[in-house]
N, C-alpha and C positions, 0 to 999 in steps of 0.2 A: 507496499502500500505506501509507500515512503516516495520511491518509484516512480508510483502511477501523480504524487504529487509535488514531486521536482518535474518530473515531464509536466506538466500543467502550469504550473509555475516558467516554467522557461519560454512555455508559449504564446501564456499571455505576457512575459517580457514582449520577446518579439513581434508580435500583433501593437504593444504598446510602440513600441520604438515604430515600427513603419506608421500606425495613426499619424505620432507623430512628424513622418518625415512632411508624410500628403499633405496633412498642413504645414510647415513650415513654408509646404513649396506652393502651398494656394495661398499664402496668405504677405508671404514673403519680396516670391519674383514679381517681377512686374514685367509680362512679354512688351516686346515692342514693335506697336505700330508701321507700318509697312504697305503702301500699295503694289495691289498685281491685281495689271491686264496681261489681257492674253480673247485671242482672236475666235470665235469657234465657224468651222467649217456652215459656209453657208447649207450642205448635205444637212445638217443637222440642222437648222433652223426652220426647213420647211414643214418638218415631220411633227 
């Protein structure tokens, strides 16, 4: 039973670290805005 608790504790810590990393990326990193232009072929427009 102690190894089960140890496994669950390790999994909980790993999940917490993953959640913290995703939260940090979502709140601290700002995407760079840039203009994107591309031409659409004429045969795609008519359909």
